[in-house]
N, C-alpha and C positions, 0 to 999 in steps of 0.2 A: 692162547691165537691158534686155533683150529682151522677157524673161517679164513686165513689171509693164505691167498698165495704162496708160493717160491719166492717168485719174483717178488712182490711185495716185502716178502719179510726179508728177503738178502739187502733190498734199499734201505728196510728200517734199521737195518744192522751197519750198513755202512752210514746213513745218515748218522746213527750215535757215534759213531768213533768219530765224526767229522765235530761233532757238537761239542766232545770232549776234548776235541785239542784245541777248539776255541779258546781265548782266556776269557771269564768272565767278566772282568773288569775292566775288558778294554771292546768299546763299539762302535764300529765305524757304518759307513752307509755301503762300504761295498761298490762293485763296480755297477750293479743295477741303480742304485743312487747318484751314481755320477750321471747316467745315461737319462736318466729321468729329469736331472737338472738341466743337462745339456739342450735336452729335445725343449725342454720351457724354456731356455734362453732365446733361444732360435726362433721358439712362436711371439716373446714378446720382441724381438729384434725384429722380424716381419711384421708383425699389428703396429711398431712404432714408424716402422717405413712406410707403411700403409698410410696412416694416419698423417704422417707430415706429407705425402702425396694427395692425399683429399684436402687437406687444409690449405694447402699452396693453390688449388683451385676455386677456394671459396674468393666473392668479391665482398667484402668489408664495404664498400662506398655503400651509403642510405639513400633512398631514393628523398628527395624533398618532400615534406609533407605538405598536401595541399591545403591542407585548412590553415596550418602554420602561417603559410604564403599570404592567405587571406587575411588573417589576422594584423602580421606584420604590413600590411598595406592600406589597412584602415587604420593602424596607430599612426603612421607614417602622415598621413592625408590629415588627420586632426591634428598632431603637435603643427604642421604646417598651414593651416588654417589659424590656430592657437596663436605662433607666430606673428601672423601678417595683422592680426587682430591688434596685438600688443603694440607693434611698430606703427 
């Protein structure tokens, strides 16, 4: 490894000794995994709070359909004339 600088060589030797100290049968996410999980949890919490705020602004009442109103008016007049003819 003649191409490596002195600092890179020193870093590699320190990392190699750290790798030997770690138990190969034990795998943990570490601090970085916890930080990423915490950031994702905060992001989900913020998105849920925002969604709740937006959903509370939605008006679920539908405007009556003018075509359906016209159809009901015709049905009621037709049934009214049929009753008057029977009686």
